[in-house]
N, C-alpha and C positions, 0 to 999 in steps of 0.2 A: 491388510497386512498387518504382522506382527514384530515390535520394533523389541522387544525383551520377551526373549523364548528361551526356552531352558535347553540346554545344551547345542544351541548355534552359535557360529563364531562372530565373537563381535566386532562393529564395523571398525576398519580404518579410519585414523583420521581424515585421508582425503575421500573415503566412502562415505563419510558422516556426513561430511561440506557436501559433495557433488548429491547426496540423497534430498538436504535439505532445498539446496538451489533449485533440486529438480522438482518438487515438492512445489516454491514459491512460485516456478515457472509453469506449473500446471494448473496453480490456484485452487487447491488443496491444500487450505487450508487449516483443516479440522485433522489430517496427518500432521501436517509442519509443525499445530501446536502441540501433538501428542510427541513427537519424535524432540521437540526442542525439548519438553518438562522433563521427560525420561534421559535426554542424555546434559542437561542444565549446565552441571560444572564441567563437561569436556567443551562443551561449544563456548563458555564462558572463558576457556584457558585459551583457544582456539584461536577466537574471534579475531583478537589483534593481529593475528599472522595475516589472515584474510586480507586482510587490508591492502595487500603488497601484491598485486594481478602479476599472475608467471609470464613469461616475457611469450610462452605460447598461447594463453590464453589472449594477449595484447595484438597480437599475429591477426585474431579474429574477429573483425565486429561482432557478430551473432554471439560467440564466448562472451565476448566483453560487455556486451549488453547482458547475456545470461547471466555474469559473474557479478555486477553492480545492481541488478535487481535482487537477485537471490540476497548480495549482502544487506538489501533494506529491507527487502521480504519478512528476512530470519529478526534483523531488528525490528520491524514490527509489530510482527507474532510477539514477540517476547513482549511491545510495549502494551499490545492487548492482554497478555496476559502478567501484567503490572510490573513489570519488570523492564525499567528504560537505562539499565547499565547499557547495555549492546549499541543504542544507539546514539548514548554519549561517546560510545568507545569511536562510533563514526562519526558523529558529526564533531567532534570537541565537546570541551567540558562549557562551554560557556552557556548559562542561565540562558540567556538569550536570544540561544541560535533558533535560527526560524525554523529552521527543516524540523527537527526536535519537536519544535510547537507546533506546526502545522500537523506531523502527525499525531499528535494528543490532541490538538483541534477538529481532525478527522473523528475519530474516536468519541469524544464528547457531543458534537453534531448527532453520531450515528445515534448514541442514545439519548437525546432530544426528541429525535425523529422517532424513535420507539417507545419514548413515551408520551408521543405526541404533541410536544411540546415544540410547533414547525416555528413558529416566532423565536425562541431560544435557539434554535441552531441555526437560524439565518444569519441572527445576529454575528451567533460564535466563525460561521464560516466567510462571513463578509468581511468579519474582520480580520482573520487570517489571510483573505485576500488583498487586502491592505497592506498587511505585515511582509508577504511573499513577493509583492511587486517587483518586478524586473529579475528576479531570480532565474538563472537557468540549470539545465543540467538533468541527469536521471531523476532525482526526486523530486524534480516539478512533471517530467513527465507521468512517474507514478501518481502524482497526489492533484494535481491540477483538473484532470479530468475528472475523479473522483468528487475532486470538489465541487465543480461546475453541477456533477450528474445530482447529487447530496441536494444543493442548491435549487433543482428543478424539481426536486422530488417533494422538498419541506414547502415550497411557496405552490406546488400543484396542490398539495395538502391543506395549506393556510386560504389556498382558496384565490389564488392570480394566478390566473391558467399564463399570462403574457408573460411575467417573467419566469416560470416554469418553462415554457416554449423557449424563452432565451439562452435559460441557462444549460438548457438540455440540448439545444442547436450547438454550443459554446462545445460543450463534452461531446456530441458527436464531431466534429469538428477537427477537433484536437486530436481523438483517437483516428481518425483517418489521416493527420496530417504526420504520424508517427505508427503508421498502420499497426494499430491495435484492433484489428477484425471484432475480436469479441466487445470490446466499448463497442466498436459502432451500430453490431450487431443489439447491443443492449439500449444505447440510448435512442437508437431508431425505432427499438420497441415503444420507449416511452413515449418518444412523438406523436408515434399513431395511437395511443390511450390520452394523452394530452390532447391532442385534436379530438379524438372522439369525444371527449368531457365539455368540449368547449360549446 
């Protein structure tokens, strides 16, 4: 898909938002970041208005979930691109905001896993779990299974199969509870690998 192309009509504000949220829903992170990068100024201008969910969206649980996950996904992609301002708009300006810190911790922990510093990743993730204890909402549904799953991966590569299995089961079970079928499949596959390596 080409976002900037000569002679093509510019996306309307609603089309831009719909495209971004659809990319989040489809898990197309690379295309999401590309669109976000090419339309950064407009997204920053429009993002505060997206915090108000329209009545027709609120009347549909599926659309409400799509909207909320779209907002969080766009803000998370911006963080991955080095811009935390959308997350600040979404969550408020407090430096102690747990959801913002959680998103940043996941990025940092993934970086540690990529560098094969599995103990460092475990430390980051276990600390953020303590801070997030008791939180509820769509951010928890997005971040908690990812945190459990990444802990499972880090423990696996650190050689602790028991903890790897425990956290991976938690990730799979949480995904089952929120009906995230892709997550269930991914963590079930991870469990097969963990059990096969034991």
